[in-house]
C-alpha positions in Angstrom: 9.7 16.7 2.0 12.2 13.7 1.8 13.0 11.8 -1.3 11.5 8.0 -1.9 14.4 6.7 -1.1 14.9 8.6 2.9 11.1 7.9 3.2 10.8 4.1 2.7 14.3 3.9 3.9 13.8 6.2 7.4 13.6 2.7 9.3 14.5 -1.0 8.6 11.1 -2.1 9.1 8.2 0.0 7.8 6.1 -2.7 7.3 3.8 -2.8 4.5 3.9 0.7 2.6 1.9 2.5 0.2 3.1 5.3 -2.1 1.1 7.5 -4.6 1.8 10.8 -6.4 1.8 12.0 -9.7 4.7 12.0 -12.4 6.9 15.3 -11.9 5.6 15.5 -15.6 1.7 15.6 -14.3 1.4 12.9 -17.1 1.1 9.6 -14.8 0.1 8.3 -11.9 2.5 6.7 -9.9 1.6 3.5 -7.6 3.8 1.5 -5.1 3.0 -1.1 -2.8 5.4 -2.8 -0.7 5.6 -5.7 1.8 7.9 -6.3 4.5 8.9 -9.5 7.0 10.7 -10.7 10.1 9.3 -13.9 10.3 9.4 -16.8 8.1 6.4 -17.0 7.2 6.0 -13.5 6.8 9.2 -13.3 4.3 7.8 -16.7 2.5 5.5 -14.7 0.0 5.4 -13.3 -3.6 3.4 -10.8 -5.3 1.6 -13.1 -8.5 -0.2 -10.7 -11.1 -3.8 -11.6 -11.7 -3.8 -12.0 -15.5 -3.5 -8.8 -18.0 -5.4 -6.3 -15.4 -4.0 -4.7 -12.2 -5.2 -6.6 -9.3 -2.7 -8.9 -7.7 -2.6 -10.9 -4.9 0.3 -13.0 -2.5 1.2 -16.1 -2.7 3.6 -18.5 -0.8 6.8 -19.1 -2.4 7.3 -22.2 -0.4 3.4 -23.6 -0.2 5.2 -26.3 2.5 6.7 -23.8 4.8 3.5 -21.6 5.3 2.3 -21.3 9.0 -0.8 -19.4 9.0 -2.2 -18.3 5.7 -4.5 -15.1 7.4 -3.5 -12.1 7.4 -1.1 -12.6 4.6 -2.1 -13.8 2.1 -4.5 -11.7 0.2 -5.2 -9.4 -2.9 -3.7 -5.8 -2.0 -4.9 -4.6 -5.8 -8.2 -4.1 -7.2 -9.0 -2.5 -10.6 -12.9 -1.1 -10.2 -13.4 0.8 -14.1 -12.0 4.6 -13.2 -10.6 3.3 -9.7 -7.6 1.2 -8.2 -7.6 0.3 -4.8 -4.7 -0.8 -2.9 -4.6 -1.8 1.4 -2.5 -4.0 3.3 -5.2 -6.7 4.3 -8.6 -8.1 2.5 -10.1 -5.1 3.3 -9.7 -4.4 -0.4 -12.5 -6.5 -1.4 -14.8 -4.6 1.5 -13.8 -1.5 -0.4 -14.7 -3.3 -3.8 -17.9 -4.9 -2.5 -19.3 -2.1 -0.7 -18.6 0.5 -3.9 -20.2 -2.1 -6.0 -23.2 -1.9 -3.9 -23.8 1.9 -3.6 -21.4 2.6 -1.1 -17.9 4.2 -0.7 -14.2 4.4 0.6 -15.2 5.3 3.6 -18.7 3.7 4.3 -16.3 0.0 3.8 -13.6 0.7 5.7 -15.8 2.0 8.7 -17.0 -1.7 9.1 -13.1 -2.6 9.5 -10.6 -2.5 12.4 -6.9 -2.8 12.8 -5.6 -6.7 12.7 -5.8 -9.2 15.1 -1.9 -9.7 15.7 -1.4 -9.3 19.3 1.2 -7.4 20.7 1.4 -5.1 17.7 -2.2 -4.8 16.4 -0.9 -3.7 12.8 -3.1 -1.0 11.4 -5.1 -1.4 8.1 -4.1 1.1 5.9 -5.5 1.6 2.2 -6.0 4.3 -0.5 -8.4 4.6 -3.6 -7.5 6.2 -6.8 -10.0 7.6 -8.9 -9.4 9.0 -12.1 -11.0 11.7 -14.2 -10.9 14.6 -16.4 -6.6 13.3 -16.9 -6.0 14.0 -13.4 -6.7 11.8 -10.2 -8.4 12.1 -6.8 -6.5 10.1 -4.0 -7.8 8.8 -0.3 -6.3 7.0 2.0 -7.1 5.7 5.7 -5.1 4.7 8.4 -7.2 2.1 10.8 -5.1 1.6 14.1 -5.8 0.7 17.5 -6.1 3.8 19.8 -6.2 2.6 23.7 -4.6 0.5 26.2 -6.8 -2.8 26.1 -6.1 -2.6 22.6 -10.2 -2.7 21.6 -10.6 0.3 20.2 -9.6 1.8 16.9 -8.7 5.1 15.7 -10.4 5.1 12.0 -8.2 8.4 9.9 -9.4 9.3 6.1 -7.4 11.6 4.0 -9.1 13.2 0.9 -6.8 15.0 -1.6 -8.3 16.3 -4.5 -5.2 16.4 -6.5 -1.5 16.0 -6.1 0.8 18.2 -7.3 3.3 16.9 -10.3 6.5 15.3 -8.6 5.2 14.9 -5.2 3.4 11.6 -3.2 1.4 10.6 -0.2 3.4 7.7 1.7 1.5 5.7 4.5 3.1 2.1 6.2 1.8 0.4 9.2 5.1 0.7 11.2 6.7 4.2 12.8 9.6 2.1 13.3 11.2 -1.1 14.5 10.6 -2.2 17.7 8.5 -4.9 19.8 6.0 -4.8 19.7 6.5 -2.8 16.6 4.9 1.5 17.1 2.1 1.8 14.7 2.1 4.8 11.9 0.2 7.7 13.2 -0.6 11.4 11.4 -0.8 12.4 8.1 0.8 11.1 5.1 4.3 11.4 4.6 4.8 14.1 1.9 7.0 12.4 -0.8 9.3 14.3 -3.9 8.9 11.7 -6.5 11.0 12.8 -9.3 12.5 10.6 -12.4 10.5 8.2 -14.5 8.5 5.2 -13.9 12.1 2.6 -13.6 13.2 4.9 -11.6 10.6 5.6 -9.1 10.9 1.7 -8.9 14.4 1.5 -8.6 14.0 4.1 -6.0 11.5 1.9 -4.0 13.2 -1.2 -4.3 16.8 0.0 -3.3 15.6 1.8 -0.2 13.4 -0.6 1.8 15.8 -2.6 3.8 17.8 -5.1 2.0 17.0 -8.1 5.0 13.5 -7.1 5.6 11.6 -6.3 2.0 10.3 -9.2 0.3 7.7 -7.8 -2.5 7.0 -4.8 -4.2 4.5 -3.8 -6.8 4.6 -0.7 -8.9 2.2 1.0 -11.7 2.3 4.0 -14.0 -1.1 5.3 -15.3 -1.4 7.0 -18.4 -4.4 10.3 -17.0 -5.2 10.7 -20.5 -5.7 7.2 -21.7 -5.7 5.3 -18.7 -3.3 2.7 -20.1 -1.0 1.3 -17.8 2.0 -0.1 -16.8 3.1 -3.0 -13.7 6.2 -3.5 -12.6 6.6 -6.6 -9.5 9.9 -7.3 -7.6 10.3 -10.2 -5.1 12.8 -11.0 -3.4 12.1 -14.9 -3.7 12.7 -16.3 -7.1 
């Protein structure tokens, strides 16, 4: 099991990542979502909170430099009652809308596939936390390309009834830097969290490659009361 800095910094370009776990004292759920960029278009972004809730969206830092908003402008985080949805694309809204219609995290994502950004065909990564009884259930998913013709998707789903105190699960879009970028595969990585919320946030932000990191959103949820605290770090200020 890696610590946070070792996990997020294992590659200079993990792409976009979701890390979710439980504090060492078992009192809080800890969530993180980050984005990175190599192109001017990808780096020209910031995270912006939607009011006082947990909902958050990406936005162009300099609108005059925005070339193509598709795939990079979306809501990574949506709150829905006792659920928090975190993804790397507009499937956030697919999940929310399907649940509102009586569906589920799993059913919603069976309607989606990997991103059409040849030659990388970036995986869609998603997670959902559902709070109950001073604990939480964690669902995660990776939708990635699985054939040489770049047409078929492999949809993998992971469901955790609970996560041990001081541990987290980490998924990200790319296994490493490269051209084309190799997709993340396998099970979510186990990460030792440790420390308090500020240390959690600092460890993720400082662990990411300094040249490629763009923005980070972290959240602490009191599992007994539902009280939340959010931090946003944007490289562009």
